[in-house]
C-alpha positions as CSV (number, residue, x, y, z in Angstrom):
1,V,34.4,-7.4,10.2
2,S,35.4,-7.3,13.4
3,T,34.1,-5.5,16.8
4,Q,36.1,-3.7,18.9
5,S,34.9,-3.1,22.9
6,T,35.2,0.6,23.5
7,G,33.9,0.7,27.0
8,D,30.5,0.0,27.1
9,S,29.7,-0.6,23.4
10,K,31.0,-2.4,20.7
11,E,32.3,-0.5,17.3
12,L,32.0,-2.3,14.1
13,I,35.1,-2.3,11.9
14,L,34.4,-2.9,8.3
15,G,37.0,-4.4,6.2
16,V,36.6,-6.2,2.8
17,L,33.6,-7.9,3.1
18,S,30.5,-7.3,0.9
19,L,27.7,-5.8,1.9
20,K,25.7,-9.2,1.7
21,E,28.2,-11.0,3.7
22,L,27.9,-8.2,6.4
23,L,24.0,-8.6,6.5
24,A,24.3,-12.3,6.7
25,L,26.9,-11.9,9.8
26,I,24.3,-9.5,11.6
27,Q,21.4,-11.6,10.9
28,S,23.0,-14.7,12.2
29,Q,23.9,-13.1,15.5
30,N,21.0,-10.9,15.8
31,P,18.1,-13.2,14.2
32,E,15.4,-10.9,15.3
33,I,16.5,-8.3,13.1
34,I,14.3,-8.6,9.9
35,N,14.5,-5.6,8.1
36,F,17.8,-3.9,7.1
37,S,18.6,-0.5,5.4
38,T,21.6,1.5,4.7
39,L,22.2,5.3,5.6
40,S,24.3,5.3,1.9
41,P,22.4,6.6,-0.8
42,I,19.2,4.4,-1.7
43,P,19.9,3.0,-5.3
44,L,17.1,3.6,-8.0
45,F,15.2,5.6,-5.2
46,S,15.3,8.7,-7.5
47,T,14.4,6.8,-10.6
48,W,12.0,5.1,-8.6
49,L,10.6,8.3,-7.4
50,H,10.5,10.3,-10.6
51,E,8.9,7.4,-12.6
52,R,6.0,7.2,-9.9
53,L,5.3,11.2,-10.0
54,A,5.4,11.2,-14.0
55,I,2.7,8.5,-13.7
56,A,0.7,10.4,-11.0
57,A,1.1,13.6,-12.7
58,K,-0.1,12.2,-16.2
59,S,-2.9,10.2,-15.1
60,H,-4.5,12.1,-12.2
61,H,-4.5,9.2,-10.2
62,D,-2.1,9.3,-7.4
63,D,-2.3,5.6,-6.0
64,Q,-1.8,7.2,-2.8
65,L,1.8,8.2,-3.6
66,L,1.5,11.4,-1.7
67,K,-0.9,11.9,1.3
68,P,-3.4,14.6,1.1
69,S,-1.3,16.6,3.8
70,E,1.7,16.3,1.9
71,K,-0.1,17.5,-1.5
72,S,-1.4,20.6,0.4
73,S,2.3,21.4,1.6
74,L,3.4,21.1,-1.7
75,L,0.8,23.2,-2.9
76,L,1.5,26.2,-0.5
77,L,5.0,26.7,-2.0
78,S,5.4,29.3,-4.4
79,S,5.0,28.2,-7.8
80,S,2.3,28.2,-10.5
81,N,1.6,24.6,-10.8
82,S,-1.2,23.5,-9.2
83,N,-0.5,19.9,-9.3
84,P,1.4,18.6,-6.3
85,Y,3.1,15.6,-8.5
86,V,4.5,18.2,-11.1
87,K,5.7,20.4,-8.6
88,L,7.5,17.9,-6.3
89,Q,9.0,16.7,-10.0
90,E,9.8,20.4,-10.8
91,I,11.5,21.2,-7.0
92,L,13.4,17.7,-7.1
93,L,15.1,19.1,-10.1
94,S,15.9,22.3,-8.8
95,N,18.5,23.4,-6.2
96,W,16.1,23.1,-3.3
97,K,19.0,21.5,-0.8
98,E,19.8,25.3,-0.9
99,N,16.6,26.4,0.4
100,D,15.4,26.0,4.0
101,E,11.7,26.2,3.5
102,L,12.1,23.6,0.9
103,K,14.1,21.1,2.9
104,V,11.7,21.5,5.9
105,T,8.7,20.8,3.6
106,L,10.4,17.9,1.4
107,E,12.1,16.1,4.3
108,P,9.3,14.0,5.9
109,I,7.6,13.8,2.4
110,L,11.1,12.1,1.0
111,M,11.6,10.2,4.1
112,R,8.3,8.5,3.9
113,L,8.7,7.6,0.4
114,A,12.1,6.4,0.8
115,A,10.8,4.2,3.4
116,C,8.0,2.7,1.0
117,Y,10.4,2.1,-1.6
118,L,12.8,0.2,0.7
119,L,9.8,-2.0,2.1
120,K,8.1,-2.5,-1.3
């Protein structure tokens, strides 16, 4: 890892360095940073989410996985299912990324759930 000055900012150049080593380096230079995240696909997030949705769908006890407003948004989407957890499972297994209405509805829900997963 090296940094190069590009005017007023520094550019981080990644070489052959593990993520763990990179985080240690960043934290040694910036001890105020406590939480780290990645823009890469989040490992096992999909598995975690599908497991939580399945449990909530079967038990009818959501343990606050979805907020009331998120449940309402999901129920407004066209589908015959009235269980927001089952509906979200069905949507996630579909080609939802090709549907603008679904993307707009799901983005804030999935971002919040990903943050919950990362901070668990």
